[in-house]
C-alpha positions as CSV (number, residue, x, y, z in Angstrom):
1,X,-0.1,0.0,-0.1
2,X,1.4,3.4,-0.9
3,X,0.9,6.3,1.4
4,X,0.2,9.7,0.0
5,X,1.7,11.3,2.6
6,X,5.4,13.0,1.8
7,X,7.8,12.6,4.3
8,X,9.4,16.0,5.0
9,X,13.1,16.3,4.3
10,X,14.7,18.3,7.3
11,X,18.1,20.0,6.3
12,X,21.0,21.8,8.4
13,X,20.0,25.9,8.5
14,X,22.3,27.7,10.4
15,X,21.3,31.1,11.6
16,X,18.9,33.8,13.3
17,X,15.4,34.6,11.8
18,X,13.7,37.9,13.2
19,X,10.0,37.0,13.5
20,X,7.1,39.6,13.6
21,X,4.9,37.2,15.6
22,X,0.8,37.8,15.2
23,X,-1.3,38.1,18.4
24,X,-3.0,35.0,19.0
25,X,-0.6,32.3,18.6
26,X,1.9,30.9,21.2
27,X,5.8,31.0,20.6
28,X,6.0,27.6,19.9
29,X,3.6,27.1,17.4
30,X,5.2,30.4,15.4
31,X,8.4,28.3,16.0
32,X,7.3,25.2,14.3
33,X,5.5,27.3,11.6
34,X,8.8,29.0,10.8
35,X,11.1,25.5,11.0
36,X,8.8,23.9,8.6
37,X,8.9,26.9,6.2
38,X,13.0,26.4,6.2
39,X,12.6,22.6,6.5
40,X,15.2,23.4,9.6
41,X,16.5,20.2,11.2
42,X,16.9,21.9,14.5
43,X,15.3,25.0,15.7
44,X,14.6,27.1,19.1
45,X,13.7,30.5,20.3
46,X,15.2,32.8,22.6
47,X,12.4,33.2,25.1
48,X,8.4,33.2,24.7
49,X,5.9,35.9,23.9
50,X,2.2,35.6,25.4
51,X,-0.3,34.5,22.8
52,X,-1.9,38.2,23.0
53,X,1.6,39.8,22.4
54,X,3.0,40.5,18.9
55,X,6.4,41.7,17.8
56,X,9.8,40.4,17.7
57,X,10.5,37.0,18.2
58,X,13.9,35.9,17.4
59,X,14.0,32.4,16.4
60,X,17.3,30.1,16.0
61,X,18.3,27.5,13.4
62,X,21.0,24.8,13.8
63,X,24.3,26.3,15.1
64,X,22.4,29.3,16.2
65,X,20.5,27.4,19.0
66,X,23.7,27.2,20.8
67,X,23.8,30.6,21.8
68,X,20.0,31.4,22.3
69,X,20.4,31.3,26.0
70,X,22.8,34.2,25.8
71,X,19.9,36.3,24.6
72,X,17.8,35.4,27.3
73,X,19.4,37.6,29.5
74,X,19.1,40.7,27.1
75,X,16.9,43.8,27.8
76,X,13.5,44.2,26.0
77,X,11.7,46.7,24.6
78,X,7.7,47.0,24.6
79,X,4.9,49.2,23.6
80,X,2.0,48.4,25.9
81,X,-1.6,49.7,25.8
82,X,-3.6,49.6,29.3
83,X,-7.1,50.6,29.8
84,X,-7.8,51.6,33.3
85,X,-10.5,51.3,35.6
86,X,-11.0,47.3,35.3
87,X,-9.0,44.4,36.4
88,X,-9.0,40.7,35.1
89,X,-7.8,37.8,36.7
90,X,-5.1,37.3,34.1
91,X,-4.2,40.9,34.0
92,X,-4.6,41.1,30.4
93,X,-7.9,41.4,28.1
94,X,-7.9,37.5,27.8
95,X,-9.1,37.4,31.1
96,X,-12.5,37.5,33.0
97,X,-13.1,41.0,34.6
98,X,-13.0,41.0,38.3
99,X,-13.6,44.5,39.5
100,X,-14.7,47.8,37.9
101,X,-13.6,51.1,39.4
102,X,-13.9,55.0,38.6
103,X,-11.2,56.7,36.8
104,X,-10.0,59.8,38.5
105,X,-6.8,61.0,37.7
106,X,-5.2,63.6,35.2
107,X,-2.4,63.0,32.7
108,X,-0.1,64.4,35.0
109,X,-0.8,62.3,38.0
110,X,-0.2,59.5,35.5
111,X,3.1,60.9,34.7
112,X,4.3,61.2,38.3
113,X,3.1,57.7,38.7
114,X,5.2,56.2,36.1
115,X,8.3,57.9,37.4
116,X,7.8,56.0,40.7
117,X,8.0,52.6,38.6
118,X,11.2,53.6,37.0
119,X,14.7,52.2,38.0
120,X,14.8,48.7,40.3
121,X,11.4,47.4,41.2
122,X,10.1,44.3,43.1
123,X,7.3,42.5,41.1
124,X,5.2,39.4,42.2
125,X,4.9,36.9,39.1
126,X,1.5,36.5,38.2
127,X,-0.6,33.1,38.4
128,X,-1.1,33.3,34.8
129,X,2.6,32.8,33.6
130,X,5.0,29.7,32.6
131,X,6.6,29.6,36.0
132,X,6.8,26.3,37.5
133,X,5.6,25.0,40.9
134,X,6.6,21.2,41.6
135,X,6.9,20.8,38.0
136,X,3.6,22.4,36.9
137,X,3.3,25.8,35.2
138,X,1.3,28.3,37.4
139,X,-1.0,29.0,34.6
140,X,-2.2,25.3,34.9
141,X,-2.8,25.7,38.5
142,X,-4.5,29.1,38.0
143,X,-7.0,27.5,35.2
144,X,-7.9,25.0,38.1
145,X,-8.7,27.8,40.4
146,X,-5.8,27.3,42.7
147,X,-3.5,30.2,43.7
148,X,-0.1,29.9,45.4
149,X,2.3,32.3,47.1
150,X,4.9,33.6,44.8
151,X,8.1,35.1,45.7
152,X,8.6,38.7,44.6
153,X,11.4,39.4,42.2
154,X,13.3,42.5,41.4
155,X,13.5,43.6,37.7
156,X,14.9,47.0,36.5
157,X,12.6,49.3,34.6
158,X,15.1,51.6,32.5
159,X,12.8,53.8,30.5
160,X,8.9,54.2,30.9
161,X,7.8,56.8,28.4
162,X,4.2,57.9,27.8
163,X,3.4,58.0,24.3
164,X,-0.6,58.7,24.2
165,X,-3.3,59.0,27.0
166,X,-7.0,59.5,26.5
167,X,-8.1,59.6,30.0
168,X,-9.5,55.7,30.0
169,X,-6.2,54.2,28.0
170,X,-2.7,54.9,27.5
171,X,0.2,53.6,25.4
172,X,3.5,53.2,26.9
173,X,6.7,52.5,25.7
174,X,8.9,50.2,28.3
175,X,12.6,49.3,28.4
176,X,13.1,46.6,30.8
177,X,15.3,44.0,32.0
178,X,14.8,40.1,32.1
179,X,11.9,38.8,33.7
180,X,9.9,41.8,33.8
181,X,6.4,40.7,33.6
182,X,4.4,43.8,31.6
183,X,0.9,42.5,32.7
184,X,1.8,43.0,36.1
185,X,3.3,46.2,35.5
186,X,0.2,47.3,34.0
187,X,-1.6,46.2,37.2
188,X,0.6,47.9,39.5
189,X,0.2,51.2,37.7
190,X,-3.3,50.8,37.8
191,X,-3.6,50.1,41.4
192,X,-1.4,52.9,42.3
193,X,-3.8,55.0,40.7
194,X,-6.5,53.7,42.5
195,X,-8.9,52.6,39.6
196,X,-6.9,49.3,38.7
197,X,-5.8,48.4,35.3
198,X,-5.2,45.9,32.7
199,X,-3.0,44.9,29.5
200,X,-4.9,45.1,26.2
201,X,-2.0,45.2,23.7
202,X,1.5,44.3,24.0
203,X,4.3,44.5,21.2
204,X,7.7,43.8,21.9
205,X,9.7,45.7,19.4
206,X,13.6,45.4,20.6
207,X,15.5,42.1,22.0
208,X,19.2,43.4,22.9
209,X,20.5,44.8,19.8
210,X,17.8,43.4,17.5
211,X,15.3,45.2,16.2
212,X,11.2,45.0,14.9
213,X,12.2,46.7,11.8
214,X,14.1,44.1,10.6
215,X,11.8,41.2,11.4
216,X,9.3,39.5,8.9
217,X,6.0,37.8,9.4
218,X,4.8,34.4,8.5
219,X,3.3,35.5,5.9
220,X,5.8,37.5,4.5
221,X,8.3,34.5,4.6
222,X,5.6,32.1,3.0
223,X,5.5,34.1,0.1
224,X,9.2,33.8,-0.4
225,X,11.1,31.2,-2.3
226,X,13.4,29.2,-0.3
227,X,16.5,31.1,-1.5
228,X,14.9,34.3,-0.7
229,X,14.1,32.8,2.9
230,X,17.6,31.5,3.6
231,X,18.8,35.5,2.5
232,X,16.7,36.8,5.3
233,X,18.5,34.9,8.1
234,X,21.0,36.7,10.0
235,X,24.4,35.0,11.1
236,X,24.8,32.8,14.5
237,X,27.0,35.6,15.8
238,X,23.8,38.0,15.3
239,X,22.8,36.9,19.2
240,X,26.3,37.8,20.5
241,X,27.0,41.1,19.2
242,X,26.9,42.7,22.9
243,X,30.2,40.7,23.5
244,X,33.6,41.7,22.8
245,X,34.9,40.1,19.9
246,X,38.4,38.0,19.7
247,X,40.3,37.1,16.8
248,X,42.7,34.2,16.7
249,X,45.6,33.3,14.5
250,X,45.6,29.8,12.8
251,X,47.6,28.2,15.4
252,X,45.1,29.3,18.1
253,X,42.2,28.6,15.9
254,X,43.4,24.9,15.8
255,X,43.8,24.7,19.6
256,X,40.4,26.5,20.3
257,X,38.3,24.3,18.0
258,X,39.6,21.4,19.8
259,X,38.6,22.3,23.2
260,X,41.7,24.0,24.5
261,X,42.4,27.2,26.2
262,X,44.5,29.6,23.9
263,X,46.4,32.9,25.1
264,X,45.0,36.0,24.2
265,X,45.2,39.3,25.7
266,X,41.1,40.1,26.6
267,X,39.2,41.5,29.2
268,X,37.8,38.8,31.6
269,X,34.0,37.7,30.7
270,X,32.2,36.2,27.7
271,X,33.4,36.6,24.3
272,X,32.4,35.6,20.8
273,X,35.7,34.3,19.1
274,X,36.7,34.2,15.4
275,X,39.4,32.4,13.1
276,X,39.7,31.7,9.9
277,X,37.2,34.2,8.9
278,X,34.5,32.7,10.7
279,X,32.9,32.5,14.3
280,X,34.7,29.6,16.2
281,X,32.1,29.9,19.0
282,X,31.5,31.3,22.4
283,X,34.8,31.8,24.8
284,X,35.3,33.1,28.4
285,X,38.6,34.7,29.2
286,X,39.9,34.6,32.6
287,X,42.2,36.8,34.5
288,X,45.2,34.8,33.8
289,X,45.3,35.9,29.9
290,X,43.6,32.6,28.8
291,X,40.6,32.2,26.5
292,X,38.6,29.1,27.4
293,X,36.0,27.4,25.0
294,X,32.4,27.3,26.4
295,X,30.4,26.6,23.2
296,X,31.8,25.7,19.5
297,X,30.4,26.0,16.4
298,X,30.5,23.1,14.0
299,X,32.1,24.1,10.7
């Protein structure tokens, strides 16, 4: 009996795709859709976006997956829309309304409140999050009506800029450290104003040095040929641009790619290492003048 199903031929694809994720889809479904377009044998992402959120989702293929964790620690920039006067059980527009309160503040009050949330602040992670308790994501517990105590975490808000205000809605630009929950920030701002608030829209516009202006949607990728899609990929070291570069000669290159430390003048800490006109991998320089291999790229 002959099957009508064509077996997909996966191939090695190395690079970074800047995807503009649509609202309503999970980060994993976006990853799998992009992976199929490239027929990429190996793929991963650099941190999730909520289904409600849109915007920049850097995806890694092949050798670039080795460096995906390095972008998790990067600062992020979001554009967020808040609706005042209503709180929901999820902190965003997908949840059930819990309370409605009157709105009684002016733009000057909002601007003064935003200043209070700049810098290092403490947040309690929301129940509707992917954090795990006893191996189970909190959002699964929340859907069962179970709420557990969560430990507050310190995050940093580098910038909190008011882009627009209409009396019951506002739009903010938020530059923040890793681990910041924008839904929680929206709720906390609303509570500080005495009326409550929830997040109605969220768009990520930057992750570390990567920007949304360079990103493509799945529909745009679908319309391209296979060759054109490959041309859209950034090299794996696009994830490492915040690290200093170290360049090795031929002899040091051979030592490094075989997993041996090399003697190089470099500031202590992580670095991206090059030799033979290509990225060799991620290294870490110590105080003794050696760069030790941490993650190597296959040629």
